C-alpha positions as CSV (number, residue, x, y, z in Angstrom):
1,X,0.0,0.1,-0.2
2,X,1.3,3.4,-0.7
3,X,2.0,5.7,2.2
4,X,0.8,9.2,2.4
5,X,2.2,12.4,3.4
6,X,-0.5,14.5,4.8
7,X,-0.1,18.5,5.4
8,X,-1.7,19.5,8.5
9,X,-3.4,23.2,8.9
10,X,-4.5,24.3,12.2
11,X,-6.3,27.1,11.9
12,X,-7.7,29.8,14.6
13,X,-10.2,32.7,12.4
14,X,-8.7,33.7,9.2
15,X,-5.2,32.3,10.1
16,X,-3.1,29.4,9.9
17,X,-1.7,28.4,13.3
18,X,0.9,26.5,14.9
19,X,2.1,25.6,18.5
20,X,3.3,23.1,20.8
21,X,1.5,20.2,22.7
22,X,-1.8,22.5,20.5
23,X,-1.5,25.0,22.7
24,X,0.4,28.2,22.5
25,X,-1.0,29.3,18.9
26,X,0.9,31.6,17.0
27,X,-0.6,32.9,13.7
28,X,1.9,31.4,10.4
29,X,0.0,32.9,7.5
30,X,-3.2,32.7,5.6
31,X,-4.2,28.8,4.9
32,X,-5.3,29.0,1.5
33,X,-1.8,30.2,0.4
34,X,-0.4,27.1,2.2
35,X,-2.8,25.0,0.7
36,X,-2.3,25.9,-2.4
37,X,1.6,25.5,-2.1
38,X,1.7,22.0,-0.9
39,X,-0.7,21.0,-3.7
40,X,1.8,22.4,-6.3
41,X,4.6,20.4,-4.2
42,X,3.3,16.6,-4.0
43,X,0.5,16.5,-1.3
44,X,-1.2,13.1,-1.1
45,X,-4.2,15.3,1.0
46,X,-4.7,18.1,3.2
47,X,-6.2,18.0,6.8
48,X,-7.7,21.7,7.7
49,X,-8.6,21.5,11.5
50,X,-10.4,24.3,13.7
51,X,-8.2,25.3,16.6
52,X,-10.8,27.1,18.4
53,X,-14.1,25.3,17.8
54,X,-14.5,24.3,21.5
55,X,-14.5,27.9,22.4
56,X,-17.3,28.6,19.6
57,X,-18.8,25.5,19.9
58,X,-19.2,24.5,16.3
59,X,-16.7,24.7,12.9
60,X,-15.9,27.8,10.7
61,X,-14.1,26.6,8.0
62,X,-16.4,26.3,5.3
63,X,-15.6,29.2,3.7
64,X,-12.0,28.6,3.5
65,X,-12.7,25.2,2.5
66,X,-14.8,26.5,0.2
67,X,-12.0,28.7,-1.3
68,X,-9.6,25.9,-0.9
69,X,-11.4,23.5,-2.8
70,X,-12.2,25.4,-6.3
71,X,-8.3,24.8,-6.9
72,X,-7.2,21.8,-5.4
73,X,-7.9,18.6,-6.5
74,X,-6.4,16.7,-3.6
75,X,-8.3,14.5,-0.9
76,X,-9.4,17.4,2.0
77,X,-10.2,16.5,5.6
78,X,-12.2,19.2,7.5
79,X,-11.8,18.8,11.5
80,X,-12.8,21.0,15.0
81,X,-16.7,21.4,16.3
82,X,-18.4,18.7,13.9
83,X,-21.3,17.6,16.4
84,X,-24.4,16.9,14.2
85,X,-25.5,15.3,10.8
86,X,-25.6,18.6,9.5
87,X,-22.8,20.1,10.3
88,X,-20.6,17.1,8.7
89,X,-23.0,18.5,5.7
90,X,-22.0,21.9,5.7
91,X,-18.7,20.8,5.4
92,X,-18.9,18.2,2.7
93,X,-21.3,20.9,0.5
94,X,-18.6,23.1,1.1
95,X,-16.1,21.3,-0.9
96,X,-14.5,18.7,1.8
97,X,-13.8,15.1,1.1
98,X,-13.8,13.6,4.4
99,X,-14.7,14.8,8.4
100,X,-12.8,13.9,11.4
101,X,-14.5,13.6,14.4
102,X,-13.1,14.2,18.3
103,X,-15.5,15.6,21.0
104,X,-18.4,14.4,19.5
105,X,-17.6,10.9,19.1
106,X,-16.4,10.1,22.5
107,X,-19.4,12.0,23.8
108,X,-21.5,9.4,22.0
109,X,-19.9,6.8,20.6
110,X,-23.5,5.9,18.4
111,X,-22.6,9.2,16.3
112,X,-19.6,7.4,14.6
113,X,-22.1,4.5,13.4
114,X,-24.8,7.1,12.3
115,X,-22.6,9.2,10.3
116,X,-20.4,6.6,8.4
117,X,-24.2,4.8,7.4
118,X,-25.4,8.8,6.2
119,X,-22.0,9.4,4.2
120,X,-20.3,6.2,4.0
121,X,-17.2,5.3,6.5
122,X,-14.4,6.3,3.9
123,X,-15.9,9.9,4.6
124,X,-15.3,9.7,8.7
125,X,-12.1,9.7,10.3
126,X,-12.1,9.5,14.3
127,X,-9.4,11.6,15.6
128,X,-7.9,10.5,19.0
129,X,-5.7,13.0,20.8
130,X,-3.6,10.9,23.0
131,X,-1.4,11.4,26.3
132,X,0.7,9.2,28.1
133,X,-0.3,8.4,31.7
134,X,2.3,7.7,34.4
135,X,1.2,4.2,34.5
136,X,2.2,3.5,30.6
137,X,-1.4,3.7,29.1
138,X,-2.6,6.1,26.7
139,X,-5.6,8.3,27.5
140,X,-7.9,10.1,25.0
141,X,-8.2,13.8,25.4
142,X,-10.8,16.7,24.2
143,X,-9.9,20.4,23.1
144,X,-6.6,19.9,21.8
145,X,-5.6,17.9,24.4
146,X,-6.8,19.7,27.5
147,X,-10.0,18.0,28.3
148,X,-9.5,14.3,29.9
149,X,-11.8,11.4,29.1
150,X,-11.0,8.9,31.0
151,X,-11.0,6.7,28.1
152,X,-8.1,4.2,27.1
153,X,-7.1,5.3,23.8
154,X,-6.4,1.5,22.3
155,X,-9.6,0.4,23.4
156,X,-11.0,3.7,21.8
157,X,-9.4,3.0,18.4
158,X,-11.0,-0.3,18.4
159,X,-14.7,0.7,19.1
160,X,-14.0,3.7,16.8
161,X,-13.4,1.0,13.9
162,X,-15.8,-1.3,15.1
163,X,-18.5,1.4,14.7
164,X,-17.8,2.3,10.8
165,X,-14.9,4.6,11.2
166,X,-13.3,4.5,8.2
167,X,-10.0,5.9,9.4
168,X,-7.9,7.3,12.5
169,X,-6.0,10.2,12.8
170,X,-4.0,9.1,16.2
171,X,-1.9,12.4,17.9
172,X,0.5,12.4,20.3
173,X,0.4,15.5,22.4
174,X,3.1,14.9,24.2
175,X,5.2,14.9,21.0
176,X,2.9,17.2,19.2
177,X,5.2,20.6,17.9
178,X,8.4,19.3,19.6
179,X,10.1,17.5,17.0
180,X,11.1,15.0,19.1
181,X,9.7,12.5,16.4
182,X,6.3,10.3,16.7
183,X,5.5,8.2,19.5
184,X,5.8,4.7,18.0
185,X,4.7,2.6,20.4
186,X,1.6,4.6,20.7
187,X,0.6,4.5,17.0
188,X,2.3,0.6,16.3
189,X,-0.5,-0.3,19.1
190,X,-3.4,1.0,17.5
191,X,-2.5,0.4,14.0
192,X,-1.7,-3.3,15.0
193,X,-5.3,-3.4,16.5
194,X,-7.3,-1.9,14.0
195,X,-8.4,-3.2,10.4
196,X,-8.6,0.4,9.1
197,X,-5.8,2.8,8.1
198,X,-3.9,4.8,10.5
199,X,-2.8,8.5,10.0
200,X,0.1,9.0,12.6
201,X,0.6,13.2,13.8
202,X,2.7,14.9,16.5
203,X,6.8,14.9,17.0
204,X,7.8,15.3,13.1
205,X,10.9,17.0,13.5
206,X,13.2,15.8,10.2
207,X,12.5,13.5,7.2
208,X,14.4,10.5,9.2
209,X,11.2,10.4,12.2
210,X,8.8,9.8,9.2
211,X,10.6,7.2,7.3
212,X,10.8,5.7,11.0
213,X,6.8,5.8,11.5
214,X,6.5,4.2,8.5
215,X,9.4,1.8,8.6
216,X,8.2,0.7,12.6
217,X,5.1,2.4,13.4
218,X,3.0,0.8,11.2
219,X,1.2,3.9,10.0
220,X,-0.4,4.4,6.4
221,X,-0.2,8.1,6.6
222,X,1.6,10.8,8.6
223,X,-0.1,14.5,9.0
224,X,2.6,16.9,9.5
225,X,2.6,20.5,10.2
226,X,5.5,22.1,11.5
227,X,8.3,20.4,9.8
228,X,6.5,21.3,6.8
229,X,5.4,25.2,7.8
230,X,8.7,26.3,8.4
231,X,9.9,25.4,5.4
232,X,6.5,26.7,3.0
233,X,7.1,30.1,4.8
234,X,10.7,31.0,2.7
235,X,8.7,30.5,-0.2
236,X,5.3,31.8,-0.1
237,X,4.3,35.3,-1.0
238,X,3.0,36.1,2.4
239,X,2.3,40.3,2.9
240,X,2.4,42.1,5.9
241,X,-0.7,44.0,5.7
242,X,-2.5,40.1,5.7
243,X,-1.7,40.8,9.5
244,X,-3.2,44.4,9.8
245,X,-5.2,42.6,12.5
246,X,-2.5,40.7,14.2
247,X,-0.7,42.7,16.1
248,X,3.2,41.6,16.3
249,X,4.5,39.5,13.1
250,X,8.2,39.2,14.3
251,X,7.5,35.9,14.8
252,X,6.6,35.1,11.3
253,X,10.0,36.7,10.1
254,X,12.0,35.1,12.3
255,X,10.3,31.8,11.8
256,X,11.1,32.2,7.8
257,X,14.2,32.8,8.4
258,X,15.0,30.3,10.7
259,X,12.1,27.9,12.1
260,X,12.0,26.3,16.1
261,X,15.8,25.1,16.6
262,X,14.5,20.9,16.8
263,X,12.9,21.4,13.9
264,X,14.6,20.7,10.3
265,X,12.5,22.6,8.0
266,X,11.9,20.7,5.0
267,X,9.7,19.9,1.7
268,X,7.3,17.3,1.2
269,X,9.6,16.6,-1.7
270,X,12.5,15.5,0.2
271,X,10.5,14.1,2.7
272,X,9.3,11.5,0.3
273,X,12.9,11.2,-1.5
274,X,13.8,9.8,2.2
275,X,11.1,7.5,2.3
276,X,11.6,6.1,-1.3
277,X,15.0,5.5,-0.1
278,X,13.7,3.1,3.0
279,X,12.2,1.2,0.0
280,X,8.7,2.2,0.9
281,X,5.9,2.7,-1.7
282,X,5.2,6.4,-1.6
283,X,4.0,8.7,-4.7
284,X,6.0,10.9,-6.5
285,X,6.1,14.4,-5.3
């Protein structure tokens, strides 16, 4: 099976943002420009996540999705704040190909079954935000890793697959944004326990980390943010006037020049080349 490289764009209002452990979000630019850049440079899919959906109680990405989907012809997954069939229908009509559920699915697991029956399993992705506990187990969290649920991540992954989810997006909140590498144990334990594709997210700092995940973590795809965003900043034509309401944008300028010290900012093409070198089947950029 061909593995996939998927840029993940966390969005707050009109802007792409990035943080560490899903917190401390900083503005990086306009998501439409990043999406177009990634599409033109070999992305296999895109993930859009509303980073403040829990604050407003709904997903607010329909306009951004609609504007993006007109010009981008790869699968687009949208998540954050989707709590009803009508919410799902809205983003699908806007141009999304898949939707991601987390909070609503954990609150009422039957929602996954209902959504899969209505829209098809291939449309339904269940997102799992996992944090390792002192006893070694992984617990599911919601609200960008802030709200504990008491649910075991592996048990929930198996249940979500049984309910009809077509794919799982597994985030290690502990590793997210750190550049320390993926949590191989977390992803592998889930991937080997379910019969549906698993997307690994959280921790990639180098192309070698991506290669390691495919070789040892049993993932079918990786969702990447920092490692791609800080490289894209060097190429995307962003203008200061785009951020007139955002205050200080020195972070964007510094990030375009260097990026976080632990992150080896790189392109989709270089990541795919590193994966292919290991004999892993990946679509050319």
